[in-house]
Structure formats: structure tokens, C-alpha cells
N, C-alpha and C positions, 0 to 999 in steps of 0.2 A: 539691265541683266537679274536677268532670271532666279528664282530663288536655288534653283535647279543645280545652278552657277556659284551662288554667294555659299550653298551647301558644298560643294565640290572645291571650291576655294580656300574653306575653312578646316575640313579636311585638310586639303594637303600641309598647307600651314603648321596645323598641329602637329603632325604627325614630322613634318620638317623639324619641329621646334622639341621635338619633345630627346631631353636631355638624357637619361639613361638608355635608349637605343641609337646610339649611332655607331657608324662604319669605324670608330674610333675603338669599340667595344669587340671586336672582333680576332678573333687570331687564328692562324693556320699553327694544327697540330696532328704531329703524328699520327694516324689512329691507332698501330698496333707497333707498338714502337721494339716488337722482337721479331718482327716477319720481316723478309725483303722479297721481293719477286723480280724476274726478267722481262722487261719489259711488257709490261702489265699495262694491255689494252681492253679491258672489258673489267668490270665489276657488276657482277649480278646477282638478285635472291631468289629461291627458286620457287617461292610464293606457295609453297607445303606447308605454311603453320610454322617449318623452324627458325629459328632465327641463324639462320650458317651464310656466308659470305663467298662465292665463286670470283675468282679472280683467274681471266684470261690471259696468260702469258703467248708472247707473239712468236716465240720459238717452235709452239705446236702443244705448250701443258694447260689445264684447267687444276686450278690448287681451291680445295677447303676447305673450313676450320669457322668454331662456332666463331660468331660475332661477339668478341672479346678483346678488350684492351690488353690484357694477361694473355694472350693465346700467344703460345711458342714455336707453332709449326702448322705447316698448311701441306695436307697431304695433296699428294698428284691426284683428284679424279679420274683423270682422263688424259693420255700423253700418246697423240699420233704425230711426234713429231717424224718418223719415218715417212709419211703423207703429204707432210708441210712442204712448200719453199716456201722457205724464211733468207729472208734478204731483203734490206731497203723495208719499203711501205708494203710487204708481201708478206705472208705468214699466218696463223690463226688469228683471226681480226673480231669475231665477233660470237655472242653464245646467246640462247634467246630458252628458256624453258615453257613447254608446254602450256597453255594453259590447266587441262588436266593433267597436269604432270605429278601429281599427288597421288592418283591415281593408275594412270598410264607410263610412268615413267623414264615419258619422251620428252629428249631435248636434243637443241639443233645451233650448227656450227658455222662458220661461215668462214672460207682457208683459200689459197691461195695453192695450186700444185703446179710440176715442170710436165713438160714431154706428155701434150702441149699445155703451154702456159696460158694456166684457168682456174677461174672460180668455183671452189664447187662447195653449195649445199647443202648439206647432210644431215639426216637425223642418228642419233644414239639413243640406246638407252641404260636406264641406272643398273644395278644390277640387283636380284630379287632380292639376293643374302647380306646388302650391304649397301646401306644409303651413301656415302661415302663414294662410291666405286663405280665407274662407269664400267658397263662390257665394251671395250676396245675393239669387237671384231662384229656389233653390232650395224656396224655402220648401212645407211641408207641412200644414197644419194638422191635429192629432191631437185636437185635440179643443178647445168653446171654451164659453165659458158665461155668462151676463149677472152684472154687477156692481150691486145696488141704489143705491149710496151710492158714494162713493171713498173710503173707508177699508176697511182688514181686506183685502187683498188676497193674505195669505200670499203665495208665491211661490216658494219651495223646490222643487224636482226634486234625484229622487238617483236610483238604479237600486242596488235590493236586492243580494243573494247571491244571490237568488231569477229574478233578468234584469228581472222587472217594475219599470216605472216609477212610482214615488210621488209621488205631485202634495199638497204642502201649502196650502190654501183656508181664506181666512177666512171669518166669518159675513157678509159684504156689507155689515159698516157700521152708521156713526151709532153710536148709545148705548144698551145692555140689551138688543141684536138684538131688535130692533124687531119682525121676520116669524117668532120662533120658528125659524130655520135651524138653527142648533147644535144642537136635539133634532129635529128632521123628517130623516126617514130618505127623504124623498123631493125633497131638490136633495143638488145636491153642496156647499153651500156648509157652512161648520165643521166641515170634515171634512179626514180624511188619504184620500187615495184609492191606488189601486192598479191598475193596467191594462196589458194585453200590445200593444207596442207589434211585437210580431215576426209575431201570428196580426191581422188583421183580420176582425172578425165582423159581423154583421147591421147589414150597410149603411155601419158604421163605419171610420174606421181604426184601430181599435186590436180589442183582443180584452178578455174578462173571466175572468179566470182561473177556473179551474175551480173553487176554494178561498176564493174571497173568499167573507167574510159572507153576503153577501142576493146570491149568483149563483143566477139560475133563480128568485128568488123570484119569485111572482106576487099581490103584495100593495102592488105599484107603487115599493119602496122602488129606489133607487139602486144599481144593481149593481157599480158602483165604488166602491161605499164601502169602508174597512177600520176606519176607526175613526171616532167621531164624539164632538159634546158639547164639539170646543175655538172656542177665540175669534176669535184671530188668532196660528195657529202660527207664527211667524219665525223662520226656521232649523231643520231637523232633520237630523242626521246616525243614519249606522251605527257600531255600533263592532264594527271587522271580528274582536273576540276572541269575545263574548260575543253577536253576533247583533242585542243591543238598539238599539231605533228610538228617539232622543234627541229630545225636542221641548223649547222654550219657548216659551208659551204666554202673550200677553200679557194684562195683565187690563183690568178698567174703573174701576176708581177706589180699588184697595183692596191686591190680592196680584197678584203676577207667578207666577209658576209654570213649574215644570220636571218632566216628565213622559216614561216610558218608555212609546212605544205599544206595546199588544198588541191584534190582529186582533180586532174584534168588539165592543171595549169602547168602555162612553160614561166623557169627561172630565167629564163633568157639563154644563156650558155650554148653557145661560144658570138654571140650577139653582143650580151653585157658582161661586165666582169662588175659587180658591187652595183651602184648605182652608174657606172660609165661605159661608155660604149666601147666596144672590142674589135678589133685593134683600134688601138687610140685614132679620133678623128674619121672614123666612119660612121655612120649614122644608123641609130637605131632604135628610133623610136617610132618602132611593130608595134599593133596594135594587139594585147593579149599578151604582154610580158609582166609579169611578175617582179617586182622591185621588193629588195629587200626589206624587213623590218629597218636594221641597222648594218652598216658597213663602216669599214677603218681601213686607214692605211697603213702603208708601210712603218711609219715615224711610230706605230706601237705595234706592230707585232709584224707575222709574215707566214703564219700557219694555225687559223681558225680551229679548235677544239670544242663542239658542239657539248652542250649539258643539260641539265635539269632544271624546273618550274620547283623552287623550295619546299615543299606541300608537309615538312618535318615540324615538328614544335618544339627543338632544342636551341633553335638560334633561331627567335620569333625579328631579330633584325632583318632579318632576308625573305620573310615570309611572305609566299606569290613572285619572289624577284626571281627570275630567268639566270640562270647561275653557269658561265661558259668561260674560257680560255683561251689563249694563244702559247701553243706549241714553244714553237721558238721564242716570242719575248718572255713568255712566263707570265704574263698580266691575268690577273681575274675579272671580270667585269659579273653586276648586278645589273640586269637591264628588266626594266618593268612595261607592262604594256597589255591596255584593256582594250584592244582591239576599237577603239574611237579615238583615243585623245594619242597625239604622237609620243613615239615611246619616250623612255629617259634611260640614261647607260652611267652608269656608275664603275669606275674603275673601284675594286675594290682593296689587290696588292699588286704590288710589281715584283714578282722573284724571279729568282734564278734557276726554275724548275721547267720540264721541259713533259708538260701538261701534256696528257696522251690519251685522255680518258676522263668522263664523272660515272658515278653510277650510287643507285640508291639502296639501303637494307628495306627490310620489313616493315618498319614503322616511316619509310619514306626520308631517313636521315640521307644525308650526300658526302657521296666520300668521291675524292679526289685521287686519279692515276698518274703518278710521275715515273719519267725515266731513270730517276737516280733507284727504282726499285721501290719506295715506299708507296702505302699509302695515305692520304691526309686526309682531314676533316676540318670542318670551320669551327671554333668554339667563340662562344658568346661569354663574355670578360665582366656582363653583369653577372655580380655575385650573390651566391643562395646567400648568404650570412651576410652579417652588418661591419664596418667597418674595423670594428676591435674583433671580428674574427667570430660573431657569436651568433647565433641562430634570432629570430626574430623575437623582439620582445610581446609581440601581440598576431594572434591572426588580423587576418588584414585579406582587401578585395578591395583592387586598385580601380580607376574609371578605364574601359575600354579604351584605346585610342588607334587610329584618329576614330573622333565620334564629334556630328556625324560620320560616317564611312560611306563613301561608295563605290556600289558593286555591282556593278555595267550598266549598262543601255539596253539589254532585252532580258526576258526571262532566261533565254540561252546562252548568255554570255553572264559570267561572272568575276570581279576585279580582284585586287590585291584585296585579303582579310583582313579586319579586325583585330588587337591584339589583347588579350586579358589577363594581367598581372595577380597574381595574389602571394600570401605569407601563411607559412602553416609555422607554429609555436612546436609542432612534436607529428613523429610519426603518425597518420590515422587516415582513417580513409576518406576521400573527396568526393563529393561531387557538383557538378556545376552543370546546370539546365538552363536551356533558354524559352523562354515563355514569350506569348502573346499577348496583350491588354485582358484579355479574357481569362487569363490565368492558365492557360492549355500549355503545355509541353509541347514542341514544337522541336525539339531535336537534346539531348544529353551529350554534352562539349566533353564532360571527365566522368569517368568511373570506376576510377580502382586507389588503393591505400597508395600512398607517396611521402618520401622522407620528408623532416623537417625541411626550410629553406624558405626560399625564392621560387615561382614556378612559374609559366606562362601556360598558354592555349589561345588557339584562333580560332573565330567564327570567318566562313564566305560567303554567308548572304544565303544556305540555304537548309532545308530545312532538312531531318533525320532519313527522308526518302529521294537527295539530292536534288530536292524541285527549289528554286531562286524563288525566296519569300519577297512580297510584294515593297515597295516603301514603309516605316513608318517605325513607332517604338517600341521596342523590345525590352523586357528583363531580365537579364542576369545572375540566377542565384545560385551561391556556392553554401554549401553544407559539409562542416568537416566535422566527422565524426557523431555524436549525437546532442551536441553543444553546442556547435556554433552556426548559424547561419546568419550570411549577407547578402541581400540581392540592390542592384542599380539597374536604372537605364542607360539603352544605349538608343540610335536613329540611326537607321538605314536609310538610306537615299540613292534612287536609280535615275 
């Protein structure tokens, strides 16, 4: 057994044995108890430095409010109910803010319309006089395509780190993909699309990225296609650490699946449903079909809702896990996958909620949209006070866990972070720096004033420039105010 393998096993055992950070210490909490929404299907933040939450209501309204648990009202930011065909799976389904929203005020929506039945991707702009009000008559239609049936509309839109707009489309609906859209390269249905909304070409209101897999082809394949072979990709997201594009793809009748989407790849529908051949009994050992990271059967759920890799700090138990759910069963899972080892999938909760979507705020804290009209969040029950309700008796820096920790197989892949716990006896400025053995600061993990109690931070194995660091021993140092300093060692293993 190699030394690397021993370190990896030790890290996994240490994490599994950590008594103060277990699944049992998680709870679901109504994040905004004074607010309710009508069929919330998306939650976004604008990325403009403000701490606002935007919730998309399926009938055709986007609401905005300050990210405070005490919020008592959510104002209508945009109301396009007159344009939206809302029924069943149709409606206002997605929202994405332009990467330069703070300066240009542009945002994009995905909705269904009627006569003819179609999907519309449109741009709007915010009012120059009121940042909480959109200009309803500013619509510019970017892209539209017909929908043959009422269901399987996809709906998610999001900007990647490359600045391009990604769009999830369903296979057009009905059952079994009767038009073969998932496997056809000459339709936009059953795909993840990628377009350039900043450079219009070819008489369109968008351009084709030059590295799209079918850009410039002469076979009649749609150049907007980024990946294909999907049935109804319901909610996708980018992990800012790995760059991976995760999606849930709703199954036909037997399997629900989670995929990591890669450029030009075929995800199998309608030749495969999850890891099974479709229809049952047909051969599907075709070369090039990408199998899901995980799939599950109808004993656990019937309509997967894709989520996010948790990169917040308030719930360290979930650090680095992909959190997703099921609309029908109400189950919530944490999936861990490093790109090399088999995925592990842990059920967190079995709720009675119709889990429609997930979203994150400016600090990467995770929220759950449910069709009871509420927005939920995970809460760690690891208390910030001791068993008697008192603040800690002394400042303390704990040993990170897992330690050693495994952070990936190459400089381009990082795994789950290590967690650093510390306690403060009083409110004070806090700094936590990470150093190499030469005493050089390689990353600042915390630099802010914090309240007395227990706190957590994480490290994902990267330096301040986002570059993965080599294996070895590092120091992490806690400074509280001007009077307390404590340093500990950690071991990074690749």
C-alpha cells in the first residue's frame, strides 16, 4: 500500500470519526419566516456587491429583498405574467445576471410563451433610478425555439466563468422523446447550449463561441450546442472551485441522474436512462455515451432537482459536497466526488417538501426553494456556545480535519476542503493566515471582525491566486485582536 493511499484512508477515517460534525447536527430552517412565494423555481444574487436575494416565481414574477431573516416583504422586481405561459412545467423558469450587471444593468430570463408554444431567452435591464425595479418594456429577445409539447422545458440559465451564457433545454416533452431530439444535433432540444450574448453575429442577437463543439460545421448541426443527450436537465450550476458544470437530469420512469457536463459529450438520452438501457432490453453499449456520476431508482424519488456544490462557511459539515434533492420524494442528498475515486452519496433528509430548486447568495450560502412557498437553508446545530449557554472560556484554535487531507489528483483538480475550527471569548478582529514552512504567507483565510463563540473556516488546497499547492506541511495561524496568537500544522496530500 502506497504512502499516498495510507494518508488518504487516514483522512477519510478521521473525517468519518469526527464527532462534532455529523449529519445529525444538521437542521433545515425556514430562512425567511415572514416571506412566502408562489411556486419559487429559482434563487439568484446579482453579483454587484449588494446582499440582495432575487426569487423567480413560476407564474412570471421576480421578487427582490434584502438577505435578512427578518425581511418582511419581497418587492416585485419584474412582472411579465402577461407574456408568460404558466401551466404545469411551463412558466418563468430561469434568471441570470450579466457578469457586468453592476455597470450595464442587464439580466436574462428563460420563460415559455404560447401561440406558438415556445421558449424565449430574453434580456432586460434594471431601472437607472431604482436598483430594485426592472424596466418591463426593455425586453430584447435573444433566442427563441418552439416546444412540441407542454413538458420538459429545461429552464436554467447561467453565466460560466468564460462569460458565455449556458442554457438548459428539455427534449421537447411527451414520453420517450418521440422526435429523437436528445440525440439529434440539428435541434436545440435536449441540450446544454452555450452562446455569446456580448457579440451578435449572423443576424442573431448573440454569437457562437469559437470553441463550441459544432461551431462552423457544414453538416447542419446547431452551433449553439455545448452538450447533448439530455431528457430534462432541471437545474444546473457551476462549482467555482473545480469549474465543473453539474446538472440533474429527470428520468423517464426508472432512473434519476446527476451528471457533470463536459463540452461535446453525449449523455445518452434516449438510448440510456441513468445507467440503464432505454427502452428496457435494448442494447446501449454505444461508444461515447457518458454515464452519470450517480443515479437512483423510483424507490427514492421521481424527479431530480439539481443543486450546488457547497462552498459557504456556515455549514462546514457540507463543505465540498454537491447538494441536490428530489421534487417528488422531498429527499435531500450530499454527493462527494473528486473526479478520481467513486462518488459517495449520503441522504441528509427525507422531507415532505416539493423541492423545486436551489440557489446561493453572495457568500455562497445555500438555499432551497420549495413549493410550499418557503425558502429553506441548512443550519449547523454545532453550537457557538458551551453546554451551559456561555461563550467559550478561552480563545482556541483546533486541529484541522481531516488531517492529513486529500485535495486532488492534479494541479487542476481540487477535492473536498479541510475544516478549521476556532473559538473567541469576545468580539474581536480575527485573522487566519496559511503559511509554507519558509514562513511565507500563501493565503489569507479570514480577515474580519467576528462575534464571540465558535467559528469555522475551510481551505481547499489553493493559494491566494487560485493555484493548487503541492503536497506538504503547512502552518495556519490564528490572530485575535492584538493579544492572542496560535499556530498549528496541517498536512496536504495529493
